[in-house]
N, C-alpha and C positions, 0 to 999 in steps of 0.2 A: 457713464455707461451703466445701464441698469441691469439688474439680474436677468431680466428677460432677454436683453441684448446679448449678454454674456452667454447665456444658455443657448440662444439662437446661434451665436457665433460658434460655440463649441459643437453644437449639433451640425451646423453647416460644415465646419472643419471635419467632423467625424464622418459626415456623409461623403464629403469630397475624398477623404482618405479611404473610406470604404469603397467608393467608386474606383479610386486609383488601384486599390488592392484587387478589386474584382477585375478591373481591366488588365492588370498585370497577370493575374491568375488566368484570365481568358487567353492572353497572349501566350503564356506558357503552355496552357492546355492545347491551344491551336498549334503551337510549335511541336508539342509532343505528338499530336494527331498527324501533322504533316510528316514529321520524322518517322513515325510509326507507319504511315502509309507508304513513304519512300522505302522503308525497310521491307514492308510487305511486298511492294512491287519488285524490289531487288530479289527477295526470296522466291517470288513467283517466277521471275525471269531465270533465276538459277535452276529452279525445279524444271521449268520448261526446257532449258538448254540441256540439263542432265537427261531429261526424258528423250529429247531429240537425239542426243548422242547414243543413248542406250538403244533407241529404236534403230538408228543406223547400224550399230554393232549387231543387233539381232537380225536385221535385214541382210547384212553381209554374211553372218554365220549361216543363215537359212539358204542364201544363194550358194555359198560354198558347199554346204551339205548337199543341196540339190545337184550341183555340178558333180560332186564326188559320187553320189548315188547313180547319176546318169552314166558317168564313166565306168563305174563298177558294173552296172547292168550291161553296158555296151561290151566291156571286156569279157564278161561272163558269156554273152551271146556269141562273141567272136571265138572264144575258146570252144564253145559248143559246136560252132560251124567247123572248126578245125578237127574236133573229135569226130564229127559226123563224116568228114572227108576221109579221115584215116580209117574209120570203120568200113566205109564203102571201098576204099582202096584194098583193104585186106580181103573183103568179100569178092572183089573182082579178081584178085590174084588167086584166090582159092578156086574160083570158077573157071580159071584158065584151062584150056583143053590140054590133054596129056602130052601132045607133041610140043606145045609151047613151053609147058613146065619142064619137059625133058631138056629142051634147048637151054632154058634158063638155069636149071640145076647143073647142066654140063658146064656152062660158062662160069657158074659159081665155083664148081669143083676145080676148074682150071686156074682160078685165081689163088688157090691155096698153094703156097710156095713149097710145100713138102710133097714127096711122092708117095708116102705111105701114112697110114693112120686108120682110125676107125670112124665110120660114118653111122650115126644113129638117126634114122629117118623118122619122120612123123608117120604114124600108122597109115593115114590116108594116102600118102605118097610113097610108100615103101617100094613098090614095083618100079615106079618112075625113077626114083633115086637109084635103084640098082642098075637100070639102063643108063642113066646119066654117068654112073661110076665107070661103066664099060666104055662109054663114049669119050670120057675125059682122058683116058690113057694112064690114069693114076692107079697105083696099087693099094687102093683102099678096101678095107673089109667092112662088112655091114654088121652093126651091133644091135643091141636092143632098141626097140622103138622108144621115142620120146613123145611127150604130150605136146600138142600144138595144133595150129590150124593147117599147116603145110610146111614143107621144106625138110631141113635136116640140121644136125649138129655135128661138126667135125671135132674129133678128139685125137690128140697124140699124147706122148709122155709129158710134153711141156706146154701144149697149147690147146685151148678150146675156143672154137669159133662157132657162133650161133647163126645159122643160115635159115632159121625158121621165118616164115612169112611175116608173122606179127612182130618179130624182133627186128627184121630188116625195115619194115614200115615204120615202127616206132623209133628206131635208131637213126635211120638215114632219111627216109621220106618225111618224117614228122618235122625234123629240124628245117629241112629245105622248104617244105610247104608252110611251116609256121612263119618263116621270114617273108615269103612271098604273099601269103594270105594276110598277114598283119600289115604289110606294106600297103596292100590294096585296101583293106578294111579301115586301117587307122588314117589313111589319107582322106577317107570320106567323113571321119568324125571330127 
């Protein structure tokens, strides 16, 4: 073998080895690219899933908030309706004619289990209350006037009972109406 043949053989072996190294490097580079692409696709899929879940959470929160706000507004409107009804009831009772008020006040006075005490009328109903005291058969005296829309307050040594129109409506009628009105209104919501 001549020097040229040996050189050619070394060159050929070197080229073959270089080609093999390049092929191996390309395989490794391709494997890295494929693995990198798989990692990138997995990362994109994770990000998309996280985004979808967060979007669902936000959508749920917004829906819950909207439902809560709608219920709050509805409750506020229902309470306003109740308040309007109570105001109208008070206005109607105040506008009741003197004979009906006298009969109403007489019935209220008869409900008092005591036969004596002091009645403090609202200024607007002072004369009607005095007639009602006479009609009740009770031995009540009339005291100073009290503030209010109408009616009176009964006082004894141990008891005070408020028979003013606004107190009766707020205490008795409000509770009754609230239950009935809310049953009707909430049944519709």
